[in-house]
Backbone bond lengths (Angstrom), bond angles and torsions (degrees), N, CA, C in turn:
res aa  C-N    CA-C-N  psi(-1)  N-CA   C-N-CA  omega(-1)  CA-C   N-CA-C  phi
1 M - - - 1.432 - - 1.557 109.63 -
2 L 1.316 117.53 139.01 1.426 121.78 -179.33 1.530 110.18 -75.70
3 S 1.332 113.06 140.83 1.472 116.05 177.88 1.514 108.34 -76.14
4 K 1.307 115.78 156.74 1.461 123.04 179.39 1.536 109.20 -60.64
5 E 1.335 118.19 -40.15 1.448 122.35 -179.75 1.522 111.56 -63.09
6 L 1.341 117.19 -41.96 1.487 119.20 178.26 1.521 109.27 -66.89
7 L 1.270 119.51 -42.84 1.463 122.62 179.68 1.552 111.38 -59.44
8 E 1.331 116.15 -34.80 1.442 120.44 -179.40 1.531 112.73 -69.98
9 I 1.354 118.54 -26.80 1.466 119.78 -176.71 1.498 112.51 -101.02
10 L 1.355 119.36 -19.22 1.460 119.98 178.28 1.522 111.30 -68.38
11 R 1.327 115.82 141.65 1.464 122.80 178.49 1.517 109.18 -137.49
12 C 1.302 114.59 153.69 1.482 120.68 174.89 1.509 109.77 -60.00
13 P 1.340 118.18 121.69 1.467 117.20 -179.13 1.518 114.44 -66.68
14 S 1.296 117.90 -17.89 1.460 121.00 179.60 1.532 110.79 -81.58
15 C 1.297 116.92 -38.04 1.494 121.89 -172.19 1.543 114.40 -93.89
16 V 1.332 115.93 -23.92 1.446 118.95 -168.00 1.531 115.02 -58.31
17 R 1.294 118.81 -24.31 1.483 119.35 -178.92 1.517 111.88 -73.61
18 E 1.348 118.57 -29.92 1.461 119.73 -175.75 1.531 113.10 -116.85
19 K 1.330 116.90 -16.54 1.480 120.87 -177.18 1.538 108.18 -137.25
20 N 1.301 113.75 -175.22 1.486 117.25 177.58 1.503 113.46 -70.44
21 G 1.347 118.96 -35.42 1.424 121.06 -179.75 1.529 114.28 66.29
22 L 1.332 116.54 30.93 1.470 122.42 -176.01 1.545 108.87 -66.26
23 L 1.307 113.64 141.15 1.482 122.33 -178.15 1.518 110.07 -115.84
24 T 1.313 116.14 143.11 1.438 121.44 169.61 1.493 111.11 -112.07
25 L 1.309 116.48 148.92 1.466 121.70 -179.67 1.560 108.29 -90.37
26 H 1.321 114.97 128.63 1.471 119.56 179.17 1.516 109.80 -118.61
27 K 1.318 115.68 115.81 1.463 124.29 177.46 1.539 113.57 52.14
28 D 1.302 117.15 34.70 1.456 124.10 -179.78 1.533 112.86 51.93
29 A 1.324 116.97 21.75 1.466 120.49 -176.64 1.526 113.87 -131.14
30 W 1.319 117.93 -12.93 1.439 122.26 -175.16 1.531 110.59 -142.39
31 L 1.328 115.67 145.29 1.454 121.51 168.96 1.538 106.84 -111.14
32 V 1.322 116.35 124.39 1.465 121.91 -172.97 1.560 106.46 -115.98
33 C 1.340 114.95 127.32 1.462 121.25 177.22 1.516 109.40 -75.61
34 K 1.328 116.65 129.47 1.440 123.12 179.79 1.522 111.61 -70.09
35 E 1.349 116.39 -25.42 1.465 119.28 -175.13 1.519 115.23 -94.54
36 C 1.300 119.40 -45.60 1.438 122.07 -174.58 1.555 113.93 -103.95
37 G 1.343 114.26 -18.33 1.486 117.59 179.78 1.495 114.57 85.72
38 R 1.321 119.10 1.91 1.442 120.51 176.45 1.516 109.59 -64.99
39 K 1.357 115.00 145.55 1.449 118.87 -178.29 1.513 109.28 -125.51
40 Y 1.314 114.59 126.55 1.468 121.61 -175.10 1.499 108.93 -110.33
41 P 1.334 119.14 123.63 1.464 121.23 -179.85 1.514 112.50 -73.21
42 I 1.283 116.68 155.13 1.464 124.41 173.15 1.501 106.66 -111.78
43 L 1.324 117.92 111.92 1.452 123.16 -179.42 1.533 110.84 -113.04
44 D 1.263 118.15 124.29 1.466 122.91 -178.54 1.540 110.64 53.07
45 D 1.300 115.26 44.65 1.483 122.95 179.97 1.549 113.80 65.05
46 I 1.325 116.98 17.21 1.456 121.13 179.63 1.527 109.13 -120.10
47 P 1.350 117.33 118.07 1.492 118.69 177.51 1.520 110.14 -69.15
48 V 1.306 114.49 133.57 1.466 120.43 176.92 1.536 106.78 -95.23
49 M 1.343 114.40 93.29 1.453 121.60 -170.98 1.540 113.35 -96.44
50 L 1.292 115.95 47.93 1.440 121.58 178.61 1.504 108.23 -99.99
51 I 1.328 118.14 134.24 1.478 121.65 -178.88 1.499 110.14 -57.47
52 D 1.352 118.50 -42.04 1.417 119.88 179.78 1.538 113.64 -60.47
53 E 1.342 115.65 -36.35 1.453 120.15 175.76 1.542 110.78 -66.15
54 G 1.289 116.96 -45.00 1.462 119.73 176.20 1.506 113.74 -61.54
55 D 1.320 116.40 -34.69 1.478 120.38 179.44 1.560 111.32 -65.33
56 K 1.329 117.37 -31.53 1.427 120.48 179.92 1.528 114.07 -59.56
57 W 1.343 114.84 -29.64 1.444 121.71 -171.74 1.505 113.95 -111.73
58 V 1.328 118.72 2.41 1.455 122.79 -172.56 1.556 111.01 -59.72
59 N 1.315 119.25 -33.32 1.475 120.52 -177.02 1.486 112.31 -94.35
60 T 1.308 119.76 0.91 1.464 123.63 178.52 1.518 108.53 -84.91
61 P 1.303 119.62 123.77 1.461 121.01 175.23 1.532 110.80 -60.83
62 V 1.330 118.12 144.11 1.452 122.50 -177.36 1.510 111.90 -53.89
63 E 1.328 117.04 -41.05 1.465 117.37 -177.62 1.523 113.70 -71.21
64 E 1.354 117.29 -8.38 1.494 120.78 179.56 1.511 111.71 -102.28
65 L 1.323 118.44 -0.07 1.482 120.88 -178.74 1.514 108.49 -66.56
66 P 1.367 116.32 134.47 1.446 119.89 179.43 1.519 112.24 -71.47
67 V 1.301 116.12 135.53 1.466 120.19 176.17 1.523 106.97 -125.07
68 P 1.310 117.21 121.82 1.452 128.42 -4.34 1.521 111.91 -71.41
69 P 1.372 116.09 160.67 1.458 119.16 178.57 1.546 109.00 -63.73
70 P 1.332 115.02 148.75 1.458 118.43 -179.14 1.537 110.36 -70.34
71 E 1.310 113.04 143.38 1.483 117.83 172.20 1.540 106.47 -74.33
72 K 1.265 117.30 138.80 1.460 124.20 -177.41 1.490 113.16 -17.04
C-alpha cells in the first residue's frame, strides 16, 4: 500500500509540466490523474508511472479497471 506521503508527492508524468497532475488512489491498485484521466497501475506496491502505461488505460472507466492490475 502506498504511503500518504508518497501519494501527496506523486504527479502524472504527462500533466505535471503544465498542470498540477494530481492523482487519486483507486482501490489501492490504481493512480488516476484528475486532469487527463490516465490510469497508472500499482504492481507489488510500486506505481508504474510511465506515460505509455497510463495511455493504455485512459479510455477505461474507473469502475471497470481490473483489480488487481494485470501483470504486463
